[in-house]
A tleap script that builds the chain and sets N, CA, C and O, in Angstrom:
source leaprc.protein.ff14SB
mol = sequence {
  NMET LYS ARG TYR LYS HIE LEU LEU GLY ILE
  GLU LYS MET GLY LEU PHE PHE SER ILE ALA
  CYS ALA ILE HIE CYS MET THR LEU PRO ILE
  PHE LEU PHE PHE ALA PRO TYR ILE ALA SER
  SER PHE ALA PHE THR SER THR PHE GLU TRP
  ILE LEU VAL SER THR SER PHE LEU LEU ALA
  LEU ILE LEU LEU PHE GLN ASP PHE LYS ARG
  HIE ARG LYS PRO LEU PRO MET ILE TYR LEU
  GLY LEU ALA VAL LEU VAL LYS VAL ILE GLU
  VAL SER MET SER LYS ASN SER PHE ASP TRP
  ALA PHE GLY LEU LEU LEU GLY ILE PHE ILE
  SER ILE ALA TYR TRP VAL ASN TYR LYS HIE
  LYS VAL ALA CYS THR CYS LYS ILE LYS HIE
  GLN CVAL
}
set mol.1.N position { 20.112 -7.420 -0.375 }
set mol.1.CA position { 19.092 -6.990 -1.538 }
set mol.1.C position { 19.232 -7.925 -3.036 }
set mol.1.O position { 18.726 -7.771 -4.147 }
set mol.2.N position { 19.936 -8.693 -2.609 }
set mol.2.CA position { 20.026 -9.751 -3.752 }
set mol.2.C position { 18.784 -10.471 -4.387 }
set mol.2.O position { 18.491 -10.687 -5.562 }
set mol.3.N position { 17.991 -10.846 -2.896 }
set mol.3.CA position { 17.141 -11.529 -2.996 }
set mol.3.C position { 15.782 -10.807 -3.732 }
set mol.3.O position { 14.884 -11.456 -4.268 }
set mol.4.N position { 15.826 -9.480 -3.649 }
set mol.4.CA position { 14.736 -8.780 -4.582 }
set mol.4.C position { 14.971 -8.133 -5.913 }
set mol.4.O position { 14.212 -7.432 -6.583 }
set mol.5.N position { 16.390 -8.591 -6.177 }
set mol.5.CA position { 16.634 -8.084 -7.444 }
set mol.5.C position { 15.899 -8.312 -8.648 }
set mol.5.O position { 16.002 -7.471 -9.542 }
set mol.6.N position { 15.001 -9.553 -8.855 }
set mol.6.CA position { 14.480 -10.224 -9.947 }
set mol.6.C position { 13.044 -9.485 -9.795 }
set mol.6.O position { 12.326 -9.675 -10.777 }
set mol.7.N position { 12.497 -8.720 -8.824 }
set mol.7.CA position { 11.301 -7.897 -8.674 }
set mol.7.C position { 11.638 -6.664 -9.876 }
set mol.7.O position { 12.721 -6.182 -10.207 }
set mol.8.N position { 10.239 -6.377 -10.371 }
set mol.8.CA position { 10.032 -5.408 -11.454 }
set mol.8.C position { 10.303 -4.030 -10.732 }
set mol.8.O position { 10.162 -3.941 -9.512 }
set mol.9.N position { 10.653 -3.072 -11.422 }
set mol.9.CA position { 10.718 -1.749 -10.982 }
set mol.9.C position { 9.568 -1.289 -10.332 }
set mol.9.O position { 9.504 -0.705 -9.250 }
set mol.10.N position { 8.427 -1.690 -11.295 }
set mol.10.CA position { 7.079 -1.114 -10.680 }
set mol.10.C position { 6.753 -1.612 -9.330 }
set mol.10.O position { 6.179 -0.996 -8.432 }
set mol.11.N position { 7.404 -3.347 -9.318 }
set mol.11.CA position { 6.728 -3.993 -8.174 }
set mol.11.C position { 7.584 -3.061 -6.844 }
set mol.11.O position { 7.021 -2.756 -5.793 }
set mol.12.N position { 8.636 -2.809 -7.085 }
set mol.12.CA position { 9.344 -2.078 -5.551 }
set mol.12.C position { 8.706 -0.687 -5.705 }
set mol.12.O position { 8.541 -0.162 -4.604 }
set mol.13.N position { 8.337 -0.006 -6.640 }
set mol.13.CA position { 7.491 1.199 -6.324 }
set mol.13.C position { 6.176 1.129 -5.912 }
set mol.13.O position { 5.659 2.189 -5.560 }
set mol.14.N position { 5.529 0.136 -5.878 }
set mol.14.CA position { 4.585 0.098 -5.384 }
set mol.14.C position { 4.631 -0.348 -3.831 }
set mol.14.O position { 3.949 0.236 -2.989 }
set mol.15.N position { 5.486 -1.426 -3.516 }
set mol.15.CA position { 5.988 -1.607 -2.160 }
set mol.15.C position { 6.246 -0.270 -1.641 }
set mol.15.O position { 5.633 0.023 -0.614 }
set mol.16.N position { 7.106 0.688 -2.192 }
set mol.16.CA position { 7.671 1.630 -1.771 }
set mol.16.C position { 6.425 2.481 -1.205 }
set mol.16.O position { 6.356 2.694 0.006 }
set mol.17.N position { 5.433 2.971 -2.097 }
set mol.17.CA position { 4.451 3.740 -1.935 }
set mol.17.C position { 3.309 2.831 -0.809 }
set mol.17.O position { 2.373 3.569 -0.504 }
set mol.18.N position { 3.250 2.025 -0.436 }
set mol.18.CA position { 2.840 1.452 0.268 }
set mol.18.C position { 3.272 1.602 1.891 }
set mol.18.O position { 2.590 1.901 2.871 }
set mol.19.N position { 4.549 1.302 1.764 }
set mol.19.CA position { 5.550 1.505 3.223 }
set mol.19.C position { 5.282 2.785 3.593 }
set mol.19.O position { 4.711 3.006 4.660 }
set mol.20.N position { 5.686 3.846 2.703 }
set mol.20.CA position { 5.626 5.399 2.893 }
set mol.20.C position { 4.325 5.809 3.252 }
set mol.20.O position { 4.152 6.840 3.902 }
set mol.21.N position { 3.303 5.015 2.845 }
set mol.21.CA position { 2.201 5.879 3.264 }
set mol.21.C position { 1.685 5.460 4.925 }
set mol.21.O position { 1.033 6.157 5.702 }
set mol.22.N position { 2.224 4.106 5.119 }
set mol.22.CA position { 2.046 3.592 6.452 }
set mol.22.C position { 2.853 4.436 7.112 }
set mol.22.O position { 2.249 5.101 7.954 }
set mol.23.N position { 4.036 4.651 7.028 }
set mol.23.CA position { 4.949 5.338 7.621 }
set mol.23.C position { 4.492 6.996 7.843 }
set mol.23.O position { 4.749 7.649 8.855 }
set mol.24.N position { 3.873 7.414 6.835 }
set mol.24.CA position { 3.333 8.953 6.839 }
set mol.24.C position { 2.269 9.151 7.908 }
set mol.24.O position { 2.175 10.077 8.714 }
set mol.25.N position { 1.320 7.860 7.713 }
set mol.25.CA position { 0.349 7.538 9.112 }
set mol.25.C position { 0.858 7.481 10.142 }
set mol.25.O position { 0.349 8.079 11.090 }
set mol.26.N position { 1.796 6.889 10.264 }
set mol.26.CA position { 2.373 6.508 11.688 }
set mol.26.C position { 2.973 7.705 12.226 }
set mol.26.O position { 2.723 7.873 13.419 }
set mol.27.N position { 3.614 8.484 11.741 }
set mol.27.CA position { 4.501 9.878 12.299 }
set mol.27.C position { 3.464 11.101 12.305 }
set mol.27.O position { 3.712 12.122 12.945 }
set mol.28.N position { 2.225 10.934 11.516 }
set mol.28.CA position { 1.337 12.225 11.340 }
set mol.28.C position { 0.806 12.537 12.936 }
set mol.28.O position { 0.548 13.705 13.227 }
set mol.29.N position { 0.633 11.355 14.066 }
set mol.29.CA position { 0.364 12.170 15.372 }
set mol.29.C position { 1.310 12.866 16.089 }
set mol.29.O position { 0.979 13.775 16.850 }
set mol.30.N position { 2.702 12.459 15.887 }
set mol.30.CA position { 3.883 13.131 16.823 }
set mol.30.C position { 3.765 14.515 15.869 }
set mol.30.O position { 3.789 15.626 16.398 }
set mol.31.N position { 3.646 14.359 14.543 }
set mol.31.CA position { 3.925 15.841 13.856 }
set mol.31.C position { 2.764 16.954 14.014 }
set mol.31.O position { 2.775 18.157 13.753 }
set mol.32.N position { 1.657 16.029 14.587 }
set mol.32.CA position { 0.432 16.966 14.835 }
set mol.32.C position { 0.576 17.950 15.818 }
set mol.32.O position { -0.006 19.034 15.856 }
set mol.33.N position { 1.610 17.377 16.826 }
set mol.33.CA position { 1.878 18.351 17.929 }
set mol.33.C position { 2.364 19.528 17.545 }
set mol.33.O position { 1.931 20.608 17.948 }
set mol.34.N position { 3.655 19.316 16.429 }
set mol.34.CA position { 4.230 20.608 15.961 }
set mol.34.C position { 3.210 21.285 14.771 }
set mol.34.O position { 3.629 22.115 13.965 }
set mol.35.N position { 2.181 20.926 14.789 }
set mol.35.CA position { 1.113 21.199 13.764 }
set mol.35.C position { 1.201 22.712 13.425 }
set mol.35.O position { 1.288 22.938 12.218 }
set mol.36.N position { 1.195 23.958 14.370 }
set mol.36.CA position { 1.435 25.230 14.176 }
set mol.36.C position { 2.687 25.610 13.418 }
set mol.36.O position { 2.666 26.660 12.776 }
set mol.37.N position { 3.734 24.890 13.428 }
set mol.37.CA position { 4.967 25.074 12.623 }
set mol.37.C position { 5.076 24.723 11.418 }
set mol.37.O position { 5.778 25.359 10.632 }
set mol.38.N position { 4.318 23.526 11.035 }
set mol.38.CA position { 4.647 22.656 9.881 }
set mol.38.C position { 3.047 22.557 9.102 }
set mol.38.O position { 2.820 21.635 8.319 }
set mol.39.N position { 2.116 23.492 9.382 }
set mol.39.CA position { 0.881 23.383 8.817 }
set mol.39.C position { 0.807 23.760 7.354 }
set mol.39.O position { -0.158 23.438 6.661 }
set mol.40.N position { 1.805 24.427 6.906 }
set mol.40.CA position { 1.899 24.656 5.657 }
set mol.40.C position { 2.525 23.794 4.798 }
set mol.40.O position { 2.448 24.003 3.587 }
set mol.41.N position { 3.207 22.742 5.285 }
set mol.41.CA position { 4.050 21.440 4.809 }
set mol.41.C position { 3.058 20.905 3.985 }
set mol.41.O position { 1.896 20.677 4.323 }
set mol.42.N position { 3.694 20.661 2.599 }
set mol.42.CA position { 2.840 19.735 1.514 }
set mol.42.C position { 2.686 18.589 1.865 }
set mol.42.O position { 1.681 18.067 1.381 }
set mol.43.N position { 3.502 17.731 2.769 }
set mol.43.CA position { 3.633 16.396 3.049 }
set mol.43.C position { 2.435 16.120 3.901 }
set mol.43.O position { 2.048 14.978 4.150 }
set mol.44.N position { 1.810 17.314 4.382 }
set mol.44.CA position { 0.559 16.763 5.500 }
set mol.44.C position { -0.645 17.593 4.928 }
set mol.44.O position { -1.479 18.140 5.650 }
set mol.45.N position { -0.650 17.634 3.494 }
set mol.45.CA position { -2.254 18.186 3.063 }
set mol.45.C position { -2.812 16.998 2.729 }
set mol.45.O position { -2.195 15.935 2.800 }
set mol.46.N position { -4.257 17.129 2.265 }
set mol.46.CA position { -4.831 15.968 1.746 }
set mol.46.C position { -4.788 15.700 0.602 }
set mol.46.O position { -4.965 14.537 0.241 }
set mol.47.N position { -4.556 16.641 -0.230 }
set mol.47.CA position { -3.776 16.157 -1.709 }
set mol.47.C position { -2.652 15.379 -1.465 }
set mol.47.O position { -2.789 14.289 -2.022 }
set mol.48.N position { -1.523 15.481 -0.826 }
set mol.48.CA position { -0.584 14.457 -0.976 }
set mol.48.C position { -1.015 13.242 -0.241 }
set mol.48.O position { -0.425 12.217 -0.585 }
set mol.49.N position { -1.896 13.121 0.682 }
set mol.49.CA position { -2.321 11.713 1.289 }
set mol.49.C position { -3.300 11.310 0.105 }
set mol.49.O position { -3.229 10.102 -0.123 }
set mol.50.N position { -4.045 11.877 -0.576 }
set mol.50.CA position { -4.518 11.306 -1.634 }
set mol.50.C position { -3.808 10.556 -2.752 }
set mol.50.O position { -4.134 9.473 -3.239 }
set mol.51.N position { -2.572 11.488 -3.130 }
set mol.51.CA position { -1.888 11.034 -4.285 }
set mol.51.C position { -1.192 9.467 -3.615 }
set mol.51.O position { -1.148 8.424 -4.267 }
set mol.52.N position { -0.767 9.601 -2.404 }
set mol.52.CA position { -0.107 8.411 -1.855 }
set mol.52.C position { -0.991 7.373 -1.753 }
set mol.52.O position { -0.556 6.222 -1.768 }
set mol.53.N position { -2.274 7.615 -1.642 }
set mol.53.CA position { -3.021 6.414 -1.379 }
set mol.53.C position { -3.716 6.077 -2.922 }
set mol.53.O position { -4.118 4.920 -3.045 }
set mol.54.N position { -3.847 6.764 -3.816 }
set mol.54.CA position { -4.154 6.660 -5.094 }
set mol.54.C position { -3.187 5.740 -5.678 }
set mol.54.O position { -3.489 4.592 -6.006 }
set mol.55.N position { -1.711 6.378 -5.844 }
set mol.55.CA position { -0.583 5.426 -6.590 }
set mol.55.C position { -0.516 4.156 -5.660 }
set mol.55.O position { -0.256 3.052 -6.138 }
set mol.56.N position { -0.726 4.321 -4.491 }
set mol.56.CA position { -0.487 2.848 -4.144 }
set mol.56.C position { -1.668 2.025 -4.122 }
set mol.56.O position { -1.361 0.835 -4.055 }
set mol.57.N position { -2.910 2.232 -4.154 }
set mol.57.CA position { -3.944 1.296 -4.779 }
set mol.57.C position { -4.099 0.902 -6.129 }
set mol.57.O position { -4.575 -0.167 -6.514 }
set mol.58.N position { -3.524 2.141 -7.056 }
set mol.58.CA position { -3.661 1.604 -8.336 }
set mol.58.C position { -2.327 0.691 -8.746 }
set mol.58.O position { -2.388 -0.300 -9.474 }
set mol.59.N position { -1.327 1.121 -8.248 }
set mol.59.CA position { 0.066 -0.002 -8.469 }
set mol.59.C position { -0.357 -1.111 -7.915 }
set mol.59.O position { -0.400 -2.072 -8.683 }
set mol.60.N position { -0.734 -1.319 -6.665 }
set mol.60.CA position { -1.157 -2.787 -6.013 }
set mol.60.C position { -2.067 -3.282 -6.895 }
set mol.60.O position { -1.708 -4.351 -7.390 }
set mol.61.N position { -3.261 -2.821 -7.310 }
set mol.61.CA position { -4.173 -3.501 -7.702 }
set mol.61.C position { -3.821 -4.036 -9.399 }
set mol.61.O position { -4.273 -5.105 -9.811 }
set mol.62.N position { -3.060 -3.231 -10.171 }
set mol.62.CA position { -2.407 -3.769 -11.113 }
set mol.62.C position { -1.375 -4.785 -11.111 }
set mol.62.O position { -1.250 -5.638 -11.990 }
set mol.63.N position { -0.597 -4.653 -10.029 }
set mol.63.CA position { 0.363 -5.668 -9.819 }
set mol.63.C position { -0.264 -7.012 -9.593 }
set mol.63.O position { -0.424 -7.942 -10.383 }
set mol.64.N position { -0.576 -6.894 -8.345 }
set mol.64.CA position { -1.605 -7.995 -7.737 }
set mol.64.C position { -2.355 -8.925 -8.570 }
set mol.64.O position { -2.288 -10.154 -8.600 }
set mol.65.N position { -3.102 -8.100 -9.261 }
set mol.65.CA position { -4.420 -8.538 -10.360 }
set mol.65.C position { -3.323 -9.541 -11.291 }
set mol.65.O position { -3.584 -10.716 -11.552 }
set mol.66.N position { -1.983 -8.795 -11.755 }
set mol.66.CA position { -1.651 -9.734 -12.740 }
set mol.66.C position { -0.898 -11.183 -12.307 }
set mol.66.O position { -0.585 -12.101 -13.065 }
set mol.67.N position { -0.709 -11.094 -10.867 }
set mol.67.CA position { 0.145 -12.337 -10.206 }
set mol.67.C position { -1.177 -13.063 -9.702 }
set mol.67.O position { -1.043 -14.278 -9.559 }
set mol.68.N position { -2.314 -12.587 -9.433 }
set mol.68.CA position { -3.247 -13.602 -9.347 }
set mol.68.C position { -3.702 -14.282 -10.563 }
set mol.68.O position { -4.176 -15.410 -10.425 }
set mol.69.N position { -3.625 -13.738 -11.798 }
set mol.69.CA position { -4.217 -14.115 -12.878 }
set mol.69.C position { -3.175 -15.475 -13.115 }
set mol.69.O position { -3.667 -16.603 -13.153 }
set mol.70.N position { -1.949 -15.296 -13.243 }
set mol.70.CA position { -0.942 -15.895 -13.268 }
set mol.70.C position { -0.865 -17.262 -12.190 }
set mol.70.O position { -0.680 -18.410 -12.595 }
set mol.71.N position { -1.021 -16.943 -10.957 }
set mol.71.CA position { -0.644 -17.949 -10.059 }
set mol.71.C position { -2.130 -18.599 -9.307 }
set mol.71.O position { -2.087 -19.683 -8.724 }
set mol.72.N position { -3.364 -17.826 -9.401 }
set mol.72.CA position { -4.659 -18.002 -8.864 }
set mol.72.C position { -4.446 -18.150 -7.037 }
set mol.72.O position { -5.181 -18.839 -6.330 }
set mol.73.N position { -3.453 -17.456 -6.614 }
set mol.73.CA position { -3.614 -17.410 -5.441 }
set mol.73.C position { -3.984 -15.812 -4.757 }
set mol.73.O position { -3.388 -14.736 -4.810 }
set mol.74.N position { -5.636 -16.384 -3.917 }
set mol.74.CA position { -6.261 -15.004 -3.534 }
set mol.74.C position { -6.063 -14.128 -2.443 }
set mol.74.O position { -6.673 -13.096 -2.164 }
set mol.75.N position { -4.969 -14.777 -1.772 }
set mol.75.CA position { -4.609 -14.080 -0.522 }
set mol.75.C position { -4.436 -12.515 -0.730 }
set mol.75.O position { -5.003 -11.637 -0.080 }
set mol.76.N position { -3.496 -12.343 -1.814 }
set mol.76.CA position { -2.843 -10.983 -1.793 }
set mol.76.C position { -4.076 -9.882 -2.297 }
set mol.76.O position { -3.940 -8.690 -2.020 }
set mol.77.N position { -5.211 -10.333 -3.007 }
set mol.77.CA position { -6.382 -9.785 -3.410 }
set mol.77.C position { -7.041 -9.389 -2.112 }
set mol.77.O position { -7.447 -8.263 -1.822 }
set mol.78.N position { -7.091 -10.610 -1.288 }
set mol.78.CA position { -7.958 -10.139 -0.222 }
set mol.78.C position { -7.210 -9.011 0.753 }
set mol.78.O position { -7.785 -8.043 1.250 }
set mol.79.N position { -6.151 -9.263 0.878 }
set mol.79.CA position { -5.266 -8.173 1.718 }
set mol.79.C position { -5.798 -6.716 1.212 }
set mol.79.O position { -6.298 -5.849 1.928 }
set mol.80.N position { -5.533 -6.648 -0.416 }
set mol.80.CA position { -5.781 -5.332 -0.843 }
set mol.80.C position { -7.229 -4.972 -0.718 }
set mol.80.O position { -7.497 -3.784 -0.536 }
set mol.81.N position { -8.377 -6.017 -0.807 }
set mol.81.CA position { -9.691 -5.717 -0.330 }
set mol.81.C position { -10.083 -5.039 0.778 }
set mol.81.O position { -10.938 -4.161 0.893 }
set mol.82.N position { -9.184 -5.667 1.787 }
set mol.82.CA position { -9.241 -5.077 3.254 }
set mol.82.C position { -8.585 -3.757 3.276 }
set mol.82.O position { -9.114 -2.927 4.015 }
set mol.83.N position { -7.614 -3.419 2.663 }
set mol.83.CA position { -6.893 -1.942 2.758 }
set mol.83.C position { -8.137 -1.153 2.065 }
set mol.83.O position { -8.431 -0.038 2.496 }
set mol.84.N position { -8.948 -1.799 0.870 }
set mol.84.CA position { -9.932 -0.820 0.097 }
set mol.84.C position { -11.151 -0.468 1.131 }
set mol.84.O position { -11.769 0.589 1.253 }
set mol.85.N position { -11.298 -1.758 1.865 }
set mol.85.CA position { -12.278 -1.444 3.021 }
set mol.85.C position { -12.101 -0.503 3.989 }
set mol.85.O position { -13.032 0.210 4.363 }
set mol.86.N position { -10.765 -0.415 4.526 }
set mol.86.CA position { -10.523 0.392 5.368 }
set mol.86.C position { -10.425 2.002 4.914 }
set mol.86.O position { -10.608 2.982 5.635 }
set mol.87.N position { -10.143 1.973 3.760 }
set mol.87.CA position { -10.238 3.485 3.125 }
set mol.87.C position { -11.611 3.901 2.860 }
set mol.87.O position { -11.882 5.097 2.752 }
set mol.88.N position { -12.504 2.977 2.747 }
set mol.88.CA position { -13.961 3.260 2.508 }
set mol.88.C position { -14.848 3.692 3.647 }
set mol.88.O position { -15.848 4.408 3.595 }
set mol.89.N position { -14.136 2.964 4.957 }
set mol.89.CA position { -14.766 3.343 6.175 }
set mol.89.C position { -14.186 4.400 6.871 }
set mol.89.O position { -14.740 5.045 7.761 }
set mol.90.N position { -12.868 4.591 6.374 }
set mol.90.CA position { -12.241 6.151 7.102 }
set mol.90.C position { -13.124 7.248 6.226 }
set mol.90.O position { -13.657 8.214 6.773 }
set mol.91.N position { -13.215 6.993 4.830 }
set mol.91.CA position { -14.075 8.232 4.310 }
set mol.91.C position { -15.376 8.530 4.628 }
set mol.91.O position { -15.869 9.657 4.595 }
set mol.92.N position { -16.081 7.228 5.021 }
set mol.92.CA position { -17.393 7.424 5.626 }
set mol.92.C position { -17.342 8.026 6.906 }
set mol.92.O position { -18.232 8.853 7.105 }
set mol.93.N position { -16.677 7.867 7.668 }
set mol.93.CA position { -16.533 8.319 9.120 }
set mol.93.C position { -16.088 9.531 9.235 }
set mol.93.O position { -16.483 10.094 10.256 }
set mol.94.N position { -15.293 10.243 8.443 }
set mol.94.CA position { -14.741 11.299 8.193 }
set mol.94.C position { -14.198 12.150 9.423 }
set mol.94.O position { -14.127 13.378 9.443 }
set mol.95.N position { -13.835 11.302 10.425 }
set mol.95.CA position { -13.161 11.766 11.840 }
set mol.95.C position { -11.696 11.803 11.933 }
set mol.95.O position { -10.940 10.841 12.066 }
set mol.96.N position { -11.354 13.251 11.829 }
set mol.96.CA position { -9.670 13.327 11.417 }
set mol.96.C position { -9.047 12.788 12.777 }
set mol.96.O position { -7.894 12.368 12.680 }
set mol.97.N position { -9.685 12.738 14.120 }
set mol.97.CA position { -8.880 12.101 15.004 }
set mol.97.C position { -8.302 10.544 14.755 }
set mol.97.O position { -7.292 10.185 15.361 }
set mol.98.N position { -8.902 9.762 13.957 }
set mol.98.CA position { -8.603 8.766 13.719 }
set mol.98.C position { -7.945 8.317 12.349 }
set mol.98.O position { -7.653 7.144 12.118 }
set mol.99.N position { -7.728 9.423 11.412 }
set mol.99.CA position { -6.998 8.996 10.332 }
set mol.99.C position { -5.937 8.496 10.095 }
set mol.99.O position { -5.642 7.867 9.079 }
set mol.100.N position { -5.180 8.757 11.124 }
set mol.100.CA position { -3.757 8.249 11.088 }
set mol.100.C position { -3.933 6.479 11.526 }
set mol.100.O position { -3.103 5.754 10.978 }
set mol.101.N position { -4.666 5.976 12.202 }
set mol.101.CA position { -5.261 4.807 12.338 }
set mol.101.C position { -5.443 3.788 11.200 }
set mol.101.O position { -4.912 2.682 11.099 }
set mol.102.N position { -6.286 4.379 10.384 }
set mol.102.CA position { -6.830 4.206 9.184 }
set mol.102.C position { -5.969 4.200 8.188 }
set mol.102.O position { -6.108 3.386 7.275 }
set mol.103.N position { -4.911 5.130 8.200 }
set mol.103.CA position { -4.009 4.873 7.053 }
set mol.103.C position { -2.966 4.222 7.737 }
set mol.103.O position { -2.376 3.627 6.835 }
set mol.104.N position { -2.344 3.962 8.875 }
set mol.104.CA position { -1.821 3.039 9.365 }
set mol.104.C position { -1.813 1.303 8.784 }
set mol.104.O position { -0.939 0.526 8.401 }
set mol.105.N position { -3.441 1.241 8.994 }
set mol.105.CA position { -3.897 -0.063 8.776 }
set mol.105.C position { -3.763 -0.085 7.363 }
set mol.105.O position { -3.374 -1.182 6.962 }
set mol.106.N position { -3.990 0.922 6.301 }
set mol.106.CA position { -4.122 0.696 5.000 }
set mol.106.C position { -2.914 0.284 4.268 }
set mol.106.O position { -2.852 -0.448 3.279 }
set mol.107.N position { -1.786 0.976 5.025 }
set mol.107.CA position { -0.550 0.780 4.414 }
set mol.107.C position { -0.060 -0.681 4.748 }
set mol.107.O position { 0.576 -1.387 3.966 }
set mol.108.N position { -0.485 -1.064 6.141 }
set mol.108.CA position { 0.103 -2.164 6.439 }
set mol.108.C position { -0.563 -3.653 5.640 }
set mol.108.O position { 0.068 -4.614 5.201 }
set mol.109.N position { -1.873 -3.441 5.652 }
set mol.109.CA position { -2.658 -4.164 4.602 }
set mol.109.C position { -2.062 -4.576 3.076 }
set mol.109.O position { -1.972 -5.671 2.520 }
set mol.110.N position { -1.767 -3.484 2.731 }
set mol.110.CA position { -1.209 -3.485 1.285 }
set mol.110.C position { 0.232 -4.011 1.310 }
set mol.110.O position { 0.614 -4.848 0.492 }
set mol.111.N position { 0.999 -3.520 2.233 }
set mol.111.CA position { 2.487 -4.173 2.481 }
set mol.111.C position { 2.267 -5.688 2.575 }
set mol.111.O position { 2.870 -6.389 1.762 }
set mol.112.N position { 1.411 -6.309 3.545 }
set mol.112.CA position { 1.274 -7.440 3.820 }
set mol.112.C position { 0.746 -8.076 2.435 }
set mol.112.O position { 1.366 -9.046 1.998 }
set mol.113.N position { -0.429 -7.555 1.678 }
set mol.113.CA position { -0.493 -8.344 0.495 }
set mol.113.C position { 0.962 -8.473 -0.594 }
set mol.113.O position { 1.241 -9.461 -1.274 }
set mol.114.N position { 1.643 -7.353 -0.523 }
set mol.114.CA position { 2.694 -7.541 -1.587 }
set mol.114.C position { 3.663 -8.585 -0.880 }
set mol.114.O position { 4.267 -9.323 -1.658 }
set mol.115.N position { 3.897 -8.755 0.449 }
set mol.115.CA position { 4.854 -9.663 0.846 }
set mol.115.C position { 3.999 -11.092 0.691 }
set mol.115.O position { 4.715 -11.949 0.172 }
set mol.116.N position { 2.883 -11.490 0.952 }
set mol.116.CA position { 2.256 -12.529 0.519 }
set mol.116.C position { 2.551 -13.055 -0.806 }
set mol.116.O position { 2.962 -14.190 -1.048 }
set mol.117.N position { 2.307 -12.144 -1.626 }
set mol.117.CA position { 2.421 -12.140 -3.067 }
set mol.117.C position { 3.838 -12.452 -3.448 }
set mol.117.O position { 3.933 -13.287 -4.347 }
set mol.118.N position { 4.899 -11.998 -2.996 }
set mol.118.CA position { 6.266 -12.097 -3.047 }
set mol.118.C position { 6.440 -13.695 -2.595 }
set mol.118.O position { 7.105 -14.472 -3.280 }
set mol.119.N position { 5.960 -13.984 -1.715 }
set mol.119.CA position { 6.054 -15.557 -1.198 }
set mol.119.C position { 5.544 -16.292 -2.046 }
set mol.119.O position { 6.228 -17.290 -2.272 }
set mol.120.N position { 4.314 -16.193 -2.804 }
set mol.120.CA position { 3.576 -16.933 -3.426 }
set mol.120.C position { 4.731 -17.037 -5.110 }
set mol.120.O position { 4.739 -18.095 -5.739 }
set mol.121.N position { 5.412 -16.064 -5.499 }
set mol.121.CA position { 6.013 -16.022 -6.597 }
set mol.121.C position { 7.452 -16.638 -6.372 }
set mol.121.O position { 8.111 -17.036 -7.333 }
set mol.122.N position { 7.865 -16.697 -5.219 }
set mol.122.CA position { 9.411 -17.213 -5.069 }
set mol.122.C position { 8.998 -18.818 -4.884 }
set mol.122.O position { 9.837 -19.646 -5.241 }
set mol.123.N position { 7.815 -19.249 -4.372 }
set mol.123.CA position { 7.413 -20.683 -4.181 }
set mol.123.C position { 6.941 -21.118 -5.395 }
set mol.123.O position { 6.859 -22.344 -5.465 }
set mol.124.N position { 6.633 -20.560 -6.294 }
set mol.124.CA position { 5.885 -20.838 -7.513 }
set mol.124.C position { 6.654 -21.854 -8.270 }
set mol.124.O position { 7.865 -21.654 -8.360 }
set mol.125.N position { 6.109 -23.009 -8.882 }
set mol.125.CA position { 6.988 -24.097 -9.604 }
set mol.125.C position { 6.227 -23.939 -11.018 }
set mol.125.O position { 6.631 -24.565 -11.998 }
set mol.126.N position { 5.234 -23.173 -11.081 }
set mol.126.CA position { 4.795 -23.150 -12.403 }
set mol.126.C position { 5.476 -23.088 -13.677 }
set mol.126.O position { 6.689 -22.910 -13.573 }
set mol.127.N position { 5.100 -23.171 -14.647 }
set mol.127.CA position { 5.891 -22.968 -15.975 }
set mol.127.C position { 5.134 -22.024 -16.742 }
set mol.127.O position { 5.386 -22.033 -17.947 }
set mol.128.N position { 4.153 -21.105 -16.288 }
set mol.128.CA position { 3.686 -20.299 -16.864 }
set mol.128.C position { 4.541 -19.017 -17.304 }
set mol.128.O position { 4.923 -18.258 -16.413 }
set mol.129.N position { 4.928 -18.686 -18.937 }
set mol.129.CA position { 5.510 -17.543 -19.196 }
set mol.129.C position { 4.768 -16.430 -18.647 }
set mol.129.O position { 3.566 -16.424 -18.381 }
set mol.130.N position { 5.741 -15.330 -18.478 }
set mol.130.CA position { 5.333 -13.950 -18.067 }
set mol.130.C position { 4.345 -13.368 -19.309 }
set mol.130.O position { 4.628 -13.292 -20.505 }
set mol.131.N position { 3.318 -13.052 -18.749 }
set mol.131.CA position { 2.362 -12.233 -19.803 }
set mol.131.C position { 2.641 -11.034 -19.911 }
set mol.131.O position { 2.885 -10.250 -18.993 }
set mol.132.N position { 2.613 -10.774 -21.351 }
set mol.132.CA position { 3.205 -9.225 -21.662 }
set mol.132.C position { 1.695 -8.251 -21.767 }
set mol.132.O position { 1.755 -7.042 -21.990 }
savepdb mol mol.pdb
quit
């Protein structure tokens, strides 16, 4: 954990929401088997899913764009764009049987964006001061 100590708390929170979103979407097919028993669960409502997705997108956009302005490395923003594209396709198709796959892809793309951004930050030798 010492390797990640320098990360801002908000970056850790953004990564947490992205991974939580991916895990939520991976486990959804398993829990659908038990749907009659957990149908009233808040964790499987569309409101909860939109909260996860919105929080994840918002934090990723803020954090990755700040680092993009500083380092000019577009790859994390490309992965974030792919995640947005996946969500747009999911919403436009509106087929519930594939929601878990789209959600999994969305979480994976955002997590990869954070990971690539982290690699850029660790390897950066620029002397640009942190912007406030």
